[in-house]
C-alpha positions as CSV (number, residue, x, y, z in Angstrom):
1,X,-22.9,2.1,0.3
2,X,-20.1,4.4,0.3
3,X,-18.3,2.8,3.0
4,X,-18.5,-0.8,1.3
5,X,-17.2,0.6,-1.9
6,X,-14.3,2.4,0.2
7,X,-13.6,-0.7,2.0
8,X,-13.6,-2.8,-1.3
9,X,-10.9,-0.3,-2.8
10,X,-9.0,-0.5,0.2
11,X,-9.0,-4.2,0.1
12,X,-8.2,-4.8,-3.7
13,X,-5.3,-2.0,-3.5
14,X,-3.6,-4.3,-0.7
15,X,-4.3,-7.2,-3.0
16,X,-2.9,-5.3,-5.8
17,X,0.6,-5.2,-3.9
18,X,1.0,-8.8,-4.8
19,X,1.6,-7.7,-8.4
20,X,4.6,-6.1,-7.1
21,X,5.6,-8.9,-4.9
22,X,6.1,-11.5,-7.9
23,X,8.8,-9.6,-9.5
24,X,10.6,-8.7,-6.2
25,X,10.7,-12.3,-5.6
26,X,11.8,-13.3,-9.0
27,X,8.8,-15.0,-9.6
28,X,7.8,-12.4,-12.5
29,X,9.1,-10.2,-14.8
30,X,6.0,-8.1,-15.6
31,X,7.4,-5.1,-13.2
32,X,10.5,-3.4,-12.1
33,X,12.5,-4.3,-9.4
34,X,15.1,-1.5,-9.8
35,X,15.0,1.4,-7.1
36,X,16.3,5.1,-8.2
37,X,17.5,5.4,-4.8
38,X,18.4,2.0,-3.1
39,X,19.8,-0.2,-6.3
40,X,22.8,1.9,-6.4
41,X,23.4,2.1,-2.7
42,X,22.7,-1.6,-1.9
43,X,22.8,-3.7,-4.8
44,X,20.1,-5.7,-6.6
45,X,19.6,-8.5,-4.3
46,X,19.0,-6.4,-0.8
47,X,16.9,-4.0,-3.1
48,X,14.6,-7.2,-3.8
49,X,14.6,-7.8,-0.4
50,X,13.6,-4.5,1.1
51,X,10.8,-4.5,-1.9
52,X,9.6,-7.9,-0.8
53,X,9.0,-6.5,3.1
54,X,7.6,-3.3,1.7
55,X,5.1,-5.1,-0.5
56,X,4.3,-7.8,1.8
57,X,3.6,-5.5,4.8
58,X,1.5,-2.9,2.9
59,X,-0.5,-5.7,1.5
60,X,-1.3,-7.3,4.6
61,X,-2.0,-4.0,6.5
62,X,-4.3,-3.1,4.0
63,X,-6.1,-6.4,4.6
64,X,-5.9,-6.0,8.2
65,X,-6.8,-2.5,8.5
66,X,-10.0,-3.4,6.4
67,X,-10.9,-6.7,8.5
68,X,-10.3,-4.5,11.8
69,X,-12.8,-1.6,10.5
70,X,-15.3,-4.2,9.9
71,X,-14.6,-5.5,13.5
72,X,-14.9,-2.0,14.6
73,X,-11.2,-2.8,16.2
74,X,-9.4,0.0,17.9
75,X,-6.7,-0.4,15.7
76,X,-7.7,-0.3,11.9
77,X,-7.1,3.1,11.3
78,X,-3.7,2.7,12.7
79,X,-3.2,-0.6,10.5
80,X,-4.5,1.4,7.2
81,X,-2.6,4.8,7.8
82,X,0.9,2.5,8.3
83,X,-0.3,0.5,5.2
84,X,-0.7,3.9,3.1
85,X,2.6,5.2,4.5
86,X,4.5,1.9,3.7
87,X,3.0,1.9,-0.1
88,X,3.6,5.3,-0.5
89,X,7.0,5.3,0.2
90,X,7.8,2.0,-1.7
91,X,6.0,3.6,-4.7
92,X,8.4,6.4,-4.5
93,X,11.4,4.6,-3.9
94,X,10.8,1.9,-6.7
95,X,9.1,4.6,-9.2
96,X,9.9,4.0,-12.7
97,X,8.2,6.6,-14.3
98,X,6.1,6.5,-17.4
99,X,7.3,2.8,-17.7
100,X,5.0,1.9,-14.5
101,X,1.8,3.6,-15.2
102,X,0.1,1.6,-12.0
103,X,2.6,3.5,-9.8
104,X,0.9,7.0,-10.5
105,X,-2.5,5.5,-9.6
106,X,-0.8,3.8,-6.5
107,X,0.4,6.9,-5.6
108,X,-2.7,8.8,-5.8
109,X,-4.6,6.0,-3.9
110,X,-2.2,6.3,-1.1
111,X,-2.5,10.1,-1.0
112,X,-6.3,9.3,-0.7
113,X,-6.4,7.0,2.0
114,X,-4.0,9.2,3.9
115,X,-6.1,12.1,3.5
116,X,-9.2,10.5,4.3
117,X,-7.9,9.0,7.6
118,X,-5.8,12.0,8.5
119,X,-7.3,15.2,7.0
120,X,-11.0,14.3,6.7
121,X,-10.8,11.9,9.9
122,X,-13.0,9.9,7.6
123,X,-14.8,7.8,8.6
124,X,-16.2,9.4,11.9
125,X,-15.6,7.2,15.1
126,X,-18.9,7.8,16.0
127,X,-20.4,6.8,12.8
128,X,-18.4,3.4,12.9
129,X,-18.5,2.7,16.7
130,X,-14.3,2.6,17.1
């Protein structure tokens, strides 16, 4: 049951990246595409393009990691680690502080995923077959 809930949470987190993708592509205005580190250096257009790549790749990788886990593929852990690292970097680079409370939740979730996979080595390979 814990594994199912964890997989569902990771999948929902991956799907949630679509919410950040909308503003990056200019389809929505509910979120900021300003990056405290990139906008001043690269300008608005390139910063939006980078955001689109970050949110798309991390969302796809989270969903691929879940699918790989369910299929007991050897690569699921690497895909999920990559997703969490990319998402964490994007969350930090596009942080808008208190204007974006979902950013804090995303930051914590990404750190939890990294901790579970790297430190706790959860779930154990022997428990899932890969």
